C-alpha positions, 0 to 999 in steps of 0.5 A, a space after each residue: 517655319 520652325 526656327 532652330 538656334 545654332 549653339 557652339 560646342 565649347 568643350 573642344 574643337 576636335 572633330 566630333 559627332 555633329 550635324 550641320 545646321 543646314 541639315 537641321 534647318 532642312 528638317 522643318 522645311 521637309 516637314 512643311 513641304 510635304 505636310 508631315 512632321 518628321 521625327 528626329 530619329 527618322 530624319 537621322 535615317 533619311 540623312 544617313 541614307 542620302 548624305 552619308 554617316 554624319 553624327 549627332 551628340 546625345 540626339 541634340 539637334 543644335 549641333 554643327 559641323 566645323 564648317 559647311 565646306 567641310 561637311 559638303 566636301 564629304 557629300 557626294 554629288 547626289 546628296 548636294 543636289 538633294 539639299 539644294 532641291 529641298 532648299 529651293 522647294 522651301 522658298 515657295 512650297 511650305 505654305 501648300 501642304 494640307 493638314 493630316 487627319 488625326 485618325 484613331 490616335 485620340 484615345 492613345 493618350 500616353 503618346 503624342 502622335 504629333 505626325 497625325 496632328 493629335 497635338 493640333 493642326 500645324 501652323 502652315 497657313 498663310 496667316 498666323 491668325 484667322 476667323 473660322 468656325 467649329 461645330 458642336 453637337 448640343 448635349 445637356 447641359 450644353 444645349 443652349 447658346 449661353 452654355 455653349 458659348 461659355 464652354 467654347 469661349 465664343 461670342 453668343 451673339 455670333 452663335 445666335 446670328 450664324 445659327 439663325 436662332 434667338 439668344 435664348 434658344 435651346 437646341 434639340 438633342 444632338 443638334 449641330 451648332 456652328 460656333 464662330 471662333 478666332 484661331 491663332 498660332 501661338 507656337 507650332 499649332 493653331 488653336 482657339 483657347 478656352 478654359 475649363 474647370 476640372 470636375 471630380 471625376 475628370 481625366 483628360 480623355 473624358 474632357 476631350 472626348 466627352 465634354 468637348 466631343 473631340 474638339 481637343 485631344 487628351 494629348 493636346 491637353 497634356 501638352 498645353 503649357 500651364 496644364 498639370 500632368 494627366 495624373 495630377 488633375 485636381 477638382 476645381 482646378 482651371 485648365 486651358 483647352 486648345 480647340 482644334 482649328 486652322 487657317 487656309 494655306 496659300 494653295 487653298 486661298 488660290 482655290 478661293 477657300 476662305 475658311 477651314 471649318 473644324 467639323 466633328 465627325 458623327 457616327 453615321 458620317 463618311 467623306 461623301 456625306 460630309 462633302 455633299 452636306 456642305 456642297 464642296 468638292 469631294 477631292 478638295 475635302 480629301 486633300 484638305 485632310 490628307 486623305 484619298 479615295 483609297 484611304 478615306 476612313 474617318 472616325 467619330 468624335 474626331 475633327 475634319 477640316 471643311 474648306 469653305 468659300 463662304 461662311 457656313 449657313 444655318 441650313 447646313 446644320 439640318 441633318 440629312 436623311 440617313 441612307 441606311 439605319 445606323 448599326 447602334 439604335 441610339 434613338 427610338 424608331 421613326 414613330 418617335 423621332 419627333 419626340 426624341 428631339 424634345 427629350 431634354 426639354 421634357 427632362 425625361 420625367 423629372 430628369 432624375 436619371 436612370 441606372 436600371 441598366 447598371 446591374 447589366 453593366 456591373 455584372 458584365 464587367 465584374 461578373 465573377 465577383 458576385 455570381 454566387 449570390 444571385 437574387 431570387 425574384 419575388 414571385 407573382 402570387 397566383 390564385 389557387 382556388 377553383 373559382 379564381 382559376 375559372 375567373 382567370 380562364 373566362 377573362 383570358 378567353 375574353 381577352 384572347 377574342 379581342 387580341 386581333 383588335 389590339 394588334 393586327 400583327 399579333 398572331 393567335 396560335 392554336 395549341 396544336 400549332 405550338 406542339 408541332 413547332 416544338 415537337 410536342 414540347 420535346 426535351 430537345 426543344 427545351 431551353 430552360 424553365 418553361 421556355 421552349 424553342 419552336 420553328 414556324 415556317 422555318 423561323 425560330 421562335 421562343 415559346 414561354 408558358 405562363 400562368 396568371 394574368 398576362 394581359 398587361 404584358 401583352 398590352 405593353 409589348 404589342 405597342 412596342 417596336 424597338 430593337 432593344 426590346 424583345 418582340 412578341 409575335 403571337 399568343 396561345 391560351 390552352 387549359 388555363 395556361 398562356 403561351 407567349 411566342 417571342 422572337 428567338 435570341 440565339 445566344 440566350 440570356 446574359 446570365 448564361 454568359 456571365 455565370 456559366 462556364 459552358 460556352 466552349 471557353 468563349 466569353 464576352 469581349 470588352 466591346 461586346 459588354 459595352 455594346 450590351 450595356 448601351 443596348 439595355 440603356 437605350 431600351 430603358 430610355 425608350 420605355 421610360 420616355 417614349 411609351 405612352 404612358 411611360 413604363 418601368 420594367 421593375 426587374 432588370 437583371 442579367 437573366 432578363 437580358 437576351 442576346 441575339 446572334 450578333 450579341 445585341 441585347 434585348 430586354 425581356 420578361 415584362 411581367 412586373 412592368 408597370 405604368 408610371 401613370 404620373 403627369 410630368 413633374 410628378 412621381 408614381 407611388 405603389 403599395 406593392 413592392 415587386 421585383 428582385 431583391 438587391 436590384 431595386 432603387 432604395 426610394 422604391 423599397 422604402 416608400 414605393 416611389 417609382 422614378 423612371 430609370 432609377 433601378 439598381 441601388 446595391 449588389 451584395 457580396 459575401 459580406 453583404 456590403 454595398 457595391 459602392 463600398 467595393 467601387 470606392 477602393 477602385 476609384 481611390 487607387 492610383 494604380 491599376 491593381 485594384 481595377 485589374 482585380 475587379 475586372 472579369 479575368 476571362 477578358 485577360 486584361 484586353 481592355 483600355 484601362 482609362 475607359 474601364 476607369 470611366 465606366 467604374 465612375 459612371 457606375 458609382 454615380 448611378 448608385 448614389 443614395 439620393 436619386 436627384 444626383 444620379 445621371 439621367 438615362 439619356 446621359 448614360 446613353 450618350 456616355 456609353 455611345 461615346 465610350 463604344 466609339 472610343 473603344 472601337 477606335 482603340 481596337 483599330 489602333 491596337 490592330 486586334 479585336 477585344 
């Protein structure tokens, strides 16, 4: 229970605007009785309503009336009964209250949100300390027992034992890991302390939501004694990280609950899934987190308390099969699920990190800055001699005959079918350049006329089944020209939304931009790591990113795509540099070295200076003016500045000259996934869609 010191008013003894300590002591009693803390201002209103017009001095809670008898004499009978009942309740009920769920407050760093446990779980248990458990999902570099135990200040032997793995084990990507910890109550909140050394680009939000995955909050970090204010973080400085934990209340102990495990909610989780996974009563789980059947919404990267009668076992860390596919395809399709779990073990072909999606991310966020200087692609040479053309036609016909053997799902269309689908390639069906809209059995499709050898693109696309890569459904060859039939992207290319103003005044929202960047990064990860052999696109730019009806991104135009054809730990070299000037990594331009995922090194403005030079002004600015001037004005400032700053920093890290210091593409996918989740929480908390 909170203890309030009673101080005397030494200024004078005249009747003043004061509140008796009886009422002040009742405030924490009410808090522990109902399990929800009451702010002083709210408590004033409560007392004023039930007791009468009693007063405070400068909002000081340590004031008192001249005498309890004097105070009570001014109360009516009902108010006296109210105080008496609360006092009786305090004798036996304060240990019954459960813990409030933190909800969507974790990204609202300037506000403490104490009533939602953003600062930690309240010390309302029977014991002030206990042995309990946390969960953590393995993400490099925290994907083995040593690194996880160091991060969370846990005993590696206990982690090894409870997860039934050897001490030298490396966990699969996103594997749920149980971490035993000691939880104590040094003040108002339970916590298990660990330490963390500030990195160069860290802020409290990124430390809480990215590094610790929601096991702490930015509010708790800022409130922790000894930690610097949020705007005074210094690289190499050590801070205390209070991890979220709790001990059972008397009511829970009476129901044979021995442990409250802090479980990190995942993107696909809901209350019933978590309850079923840990074999607990759904009602007990809801009550432990002050949720109900009518109010059971949970958010990713937040903690929920799972009441357990016995220590958790390693069998509980096995992921249950999903009932429905997730809305965001963060991993490859089922055919490559097993390979995806070993992604980090293979280090993604050298683990040198991918930034090919950064043109997309940069132009999405900062579209107005560079749009006058769109780069022209280096054209693919097309033979002009009649002999060469006859050779191409013969090879094309031979290739067409074998398409059915290559992919049974790839339809070979006649040219007449294409003419019917496009109304004889009429102007009304023209989209742009050599692309037309066609209709086959009521379904829309995009038909692209192409010249030259397109066998590599067909061979690649017919192997791919990924939601973030455009799907090739059919082909046609007529009079020396190829016609490829693709799935239809009703919202056109990303460049249409960035560079053109003919979208009826509409523009991409901040959330849509993050989702598009995540989609592109996910598609590139699939190309770089899960195709066999692995491929690089070599021409990622906004015009080659298509948007479907839900503004989900699909990578298109694989005419320049190339296999890396390199063994693990080796690099692929090419003598022919192709792609779009200004969109290619420096090592590729200088030596033909292809590092999967190393695209986009610089984008030029009117002064032909590097994008990194422009970003440095934003990164070095303590205020928000540079960031605001750098962002797309069409968003009208409707974005969280802290998340925008995080994206600027990740863009800057991906534009480093040395490829070995750029983050791996898998890290980019994980970062954007969490950024999107934080953005959705921010949207909900602001009660509007951005």
